[in-house]
SEBALO-428775 format. One line per 10 residues: their letters; for each residue x, y, z of C-alpha. Coordinates in steps of 0.5 Angstrom, whole numbers. Each point is the difference from the previous one (the first is absolute). Example, Ala and Ser with C-alpha at 12.3 -4.5 7.8 and 13.67 -1.06 7.14 Angstrom:
2
AS	25,-9,16 | 2,7,-2
This chain:
427
MTMSARCRPR	0,0,0 | 3,7,-2 | 1,5,5 | -4,7,0 | 4,5,-3 | -1,4,6 | 4,-5,3 | 7,1,-3 | 6,0,4 | 2,6,3
HRSLGIFLFM	7,3,1 | 1,-4,6 | 1,-8,1 | -2,-5,5 | 6,-3,4 | -2,-7,1 | 5,-3,5 | -1,-7,2 | 3,-5,5 | -2,-6,-4
KPASSSLQLL	3,-6,-5 | 2,2,-7 | -5,-5,-3 | -6,3,3 | -6,1,-5 | -1,7,4 | 7,2,-3 | 0,-3,-7 | -7,3,-1 | 3,7,2
FSSRRRISMK	7,-1,-4 | -4,-1,-6 | -5,6,1 | 0,5,-6 | 0,5,5 | 6,3,3 | 1,-3,7 | 6,1,4 | 2,-6,4 | 5,-3,5
MMSSTSNSRQ	1,-6,3 | 2,0,7 | 3,-7,3 | -1,-1,8 | 6,1,5 | -5,-2,6 | 1,-6,4 | -5,-6,-1 | -5,4,5 | 0,7,-2
GRIWTHRPFQ	-5,2,-6 | 0,6,-4 | -5,6,-1 | 1,4,-6 | -3,6,-1 | -1,4,-6 | -2,7,0 | -1,5,-6 | 5,3,-3 | -4,7,-1
VTPSSTTTTT	-5,2,6 | -5,5,1 | 4,7,2 | -4,-1,7 | 3,-7,1 | 5,-2,5 | 2,-6,-4 | 7,1,-1 | 3,-7,2 | 5,-3,-6
NPSISNCPLP	-2,-6,-4 | 0,-5,2 | -1,0,7 | 1,-7,3 | 0,-2,8 | 1,-7,3 | -6,-4,4 | 0,-7,3 | -4,-4,-6 | -7,-1,2
TKTPTPPFEN	-3,-7,2 | -2,-5,-6 | -7,-2,0 | 0,-8,0 | -3,-2,-6 | -8,-2,1 | -3,-7,-2 | -1,0,-7 | -7,-2,1 | -1,7,3
RIHVVYQSAG	2,4,-5 | -5,4,-3 | 0,-2,-7 | 0,-7,2 | -7,1,4 | -3,4,-5 | 2,-6,-5 | -2,-5,4 | -6,2,3 | -3,6,-4
PVALEQLCQS	-2,7,2 | -5,-2,6 | 6,-3,4 | 4,6,-2 | -5,4,3 | 0,-4,6 | 8,1,1 | -1,7,-1 | -5,0,6 | 5,-3,4
KQEFYKTQFS	5,5,-2 | -5,5,3 | -1,-3,6 | 7,0,1 | 0,7,-1 | -5,1,5 | 4,-4,5 | 6,5,-2 | -4,6,1 | -2,-2,7
SRVVTEDVDR	7,-1,2 | 3,6,-3 | -5,5,1 | 0,2,7 | -7,2,3 | 1,8,0 | 2,0,-7 | -6,-3,-3 | -4,7,2 | 5,2,-6
IRKRKLASSS	-2,-4,-5 | -7,2,-4 | -4,-3,-6 | -3,4,-5 | -4,-1,-6 | 2,4,-6 | -5,2,-6 | 3,-3,-6 | 4,4,-6 | -3,-5,-5
SSSREVNVTI	-6,-3,-2 | 3,-8,2 | -2,1,7 | -4,3,5 | 5,2,6 | 7,-2,2 | 2,-1,7 | 6,3,3 | 4,-1,6 | 2,6,3
YLPKSDPNNT	6,1,6 | 1,6,4 | 6,2,4 | -1,0,8 | -4,6,2 | 3,7,0 | -3,4,5 | 1,6,-4 | -3,-3,-6 | 6,2,-5
KLNGICLHVH	-1,-2,-7 | 3,-6,-2 | 6,0,-5 | -4,-3,-5 | -4,-6,-3 | 4,-7,-2 | -5,-4,-5 | 2,-7,2 | -1,-6,-5 | 1,-7,3
GGGWIWGDSQ	3,-6,-3 | -3,-8,0 | 1,-2,-8 | -7,3,-1 | -3,-6,4 | 0,2,7 | 2,5,5 | -4,6,2 | 1,7,3 | -1,-1,7
YQVAHRCLEM	2,-7,3 | 6,-1,-5 | 3,6,0 | -2,4,7 | 6,0,4 | 4,2,-6 | -5,6,-2 | 0,2,7 | 8,0,0 | 0,5,-6
TESMNVAVVS	-5,5,3 | 4,0,6 | 7,1,-4 | -3,5,-5 | -5,3,4 | -5,-1,-5 | -7,-3,-1 | 1,-6,-4 | -6,-2,-5 | 0,-8,-1
VEYSLASTVC	-4,-2,-6 | -5,-7,1 | 0,-2,-8 | -4,-6,-3 | 4,-6,0 | 1,-5,-6 | -1,-6,5 | -7,1,1 | -5,-5,-4 | -5,6,0
NDNGQIFDPV	0,7,1 | -4,3,5 | -6,4,-2 | 1,-1,-7 | 7,4,0 | 5,0,-6 | 7,-2,2 | 3,6,-1 | 5,1,5 | 4,6,-4
NEVVTALDWI	-6,4,0 | -1,-1,7 | 7,3,2 | -2,5,-4 | -6,2,4 | 4,0,6 | 5,5,-4 | -5,4,-2 | -3,1,7 | 6,2,3
ENIGADELNT	2,5,-5 | -7,3,0 | -2,0,8 | 4,-5,4 | 5,6,2 | -6,4,3 | -4,-6,3 | 7,-3,3 | 2,7,2 | 7,-1,-4
KPVYVASGES	4,4,-4 | -1,-1,-8 | 7,-4,0 | -1,-7,-3 | 4,-6,-1 | -2,-7,-2 | 3,-7,2 | -2,-7,-3 | 3,-7,1 | 1,-6,-5
SGAQLLLLSM	-7,0,-4 | -2,7,4 | 6,3,-4 | -2,-2,-6 | -8,3,1 | 3,6,3 | 5,1,-6 | -6,-1,-5 | -5,4,4 | 5,6,0
LKRRDRADGM	1,-1,-7 | -8,1,-1 | 0,6,4 | 6,3,-4 | -4,-1,-7 | -6,3,2 | -2,7,-2 | -5,2,5 | 3,7,2 | 4,-4,6
PSLTSTWKCL	7,3,2 | 5,-4,-3 | 2,-7,3 | 7,2,2 | -2,7,3 | -5,-4,4 | 3,-7,2 | 7,1,3 | 3,-7,-1 | -1,-7,-1
NLVYGFYDIS	2,-6,5 | 0,-6,-5 | 2,-6,4 | 2,-7,-3 | -6,1,-6 | -2,-4,-5 | 0,5,-6 | 0,-5,-6 | -6,-5,0 | 3,-4,-6
GTPSMREDGN	6,-2,5 | 7,3,0 | 6,-6,-1 | 1,0,8 | -7,-2,1 | 0,-5,-5 | 6,-3,1 | -1,-1,8 | -5,-5,-1 | -1,-3,7
DSSPICGNEL	6,2,3 | -1,6,4 | -3,1,7 | -5,3,3 | -3,0,-7 | 3,-3,-7 | 0,2,-7 | -6,-5,-2 | -4,2,6 | 1,8,-3
ICMADMYCDK	-2,-3,-7 | -6,-3,3 | -2,6,3 | 1,4,-6 | -5,-5,-4 | -5,1,5 | 0,7,0 | 0,0,-8 | -6,-5,0 | -4,4,5
ILHGGNHDEQ	1,6,-5 | -2,-4,-6 | -6,-2,4 | -2,6,4 | 4,6,-1 | 0,7,-2 | 6,0,-5 | 1,2,-7 | -4,-4,-5 | 6,-2,-4
CKKKIDRQHP	4,-2,6 | -6,-4,2 | -1,-4,-6 | 7,-2,-1 | 3,1,8 | 6,3,-3 | 4,-1,7 | 5,6,-3 | -6,5,-1 | 2,6,4
SISPMYANLS	-7,0,4 | 2,-7,3 | 8,1,0 | 2,7,2 | 7,-2,-3 | -2,1,-7 | -4,6,1 | 3,7,-1 | 3,2,7 | 1,7,-1
NLPPALISVG	-2,6,4 | 0,-5,6 | 2,2,8 | 6,-2,2 | 1,-7,2 | 3,-5,5 | 1,-7,-3 | 2,-5,5 | 1,-8,-1 | 4,-5,3
TADPLLDDSL	5,-4,-5 | -3,-7,2 | -7,2,-2 | -3,-3,-6 | -2,8,-2 | 7,2,0 | -1,2,-7 | -6,3,0 | 3,6,5 | 7,0,-4
FLASRYSICG	-4,1,-7 | -5,5,3 | 6,4,3 | 3,1,-7 | -6,1,-3 | -2,5,5 | 6,4,-1 | 0,0,-7 | -6,3,0 | 2,6,3
NDVETVLYEG	-2,-1,8 | 5,0,6 | 0,-7,3 | 4,-4,6 | 1,-7,-1 | 2,-4,6 | 2,-8,0 | 1,-4,6 | 4,-6,-1 | -3,-6,2
GEHGIGHFGL	-7,3,1 | -6,-4,-2 | -7,2,-2 | -3,4,6 | 7,2,3 | -2,5,6 | -7,-1,-1 | -2,-7,2 | 3,-7,1 | 7,-2,3
QEEDEMGRRA	3,6,-3 | -5,5,3 | 4,1,6 | 7,-2,-2 | 5,6,1 | 0,1,-8 | -8,0,0 | 0,5,5 | 5,4,-4 | -4,-1,-6
REYTLQFMKR	-7,3,3 | 4,6,4 | 3,2,-7 | -7,0,-3 | -2,4,5 | 5,5,0 | 0,1,-8 | -8,2,1 | 2,5,6 | 5,3,-4
YLEEHIC	-5,2,-5 | -5,2,4 | 4,4,4 | 3,4,-6 | -7,2,-2 | -3,1,7 | -2,8,0
């Protein structure tokens, strides 16, 4: 697919500094790119228990930015804990292929019960009062209302305005997860760290056998609904300054990026996207639904989720679009997995907010983040890229690597990134 003329390379190039084997598919594709990409290979001098965190920041930054570190910035950190390989019969694609969608929905319901137990153990009673549910009128005709969960910092006796709003889109491979039980402890952490209101979207899932109230499966427009509400009345209702940032993990990063592209392309008199949204935090996202080499080559190797499971999730996502989605008609007829309305990797990515793209080197979606970082920069946007050696899918957010030192540092870095852009634009 040819890239838009508006997305031609500017005078800057993206430096990709990888701590990987030369045979990596990521390197092979980047080396063969027709775009001008500067690359370096770096070898390890650390001991067997030390990993590396690699950070690349833009060569050009906005005049107000305080980002002045040299590239690349590499720090040492103990390697994160490796997740044991789960039983083969418990893999998502095996359950789906052997027992069908009903069994998968039951598995997802069990997952939801686990999240509820997690919520009870991680959210203390006094913090529950800082969590609110709200229904938003849909921005599209595909659904009547969109549920969101709103998280607020601890009460301020002076009733001072909060620094802004963070739009949050949870992960879960489009088949599980929610805006409360799965992510409450992390959203509360964000609201305290940045002194913002966090608005997390409850979007429709592909694992449900049927949609409630006859709603169309349209998670992107559900995120757009939350985005519109934040811009139009969110700041007034939540007593915040009109400064907005956004964060999404895994499938949530894909939905967030697609919603930002929709918002950018609308001609409805709204302010430009980049003047309204200050930055995007895109965490181990799924940006190419057709499957990048690192995902397809992974097979059943990785944990806690493997490439074949991700392919299965993408299959369910596309199948749900075909049978109940609200997408471009040509896309629906073919289910072109490289269509820009499904895979943001192939969209025109110009005129988007600065982004942080982070991923672990043991994540099957590694190539998604590497390739997107290259395209994001080529299209003229500021982008920071962080790679975590040994980091699996979910590092810093769930699983064994959530509270490892590297996981904590990964999470803290995303918070500091968003805080930096908030502080630059707070009046």
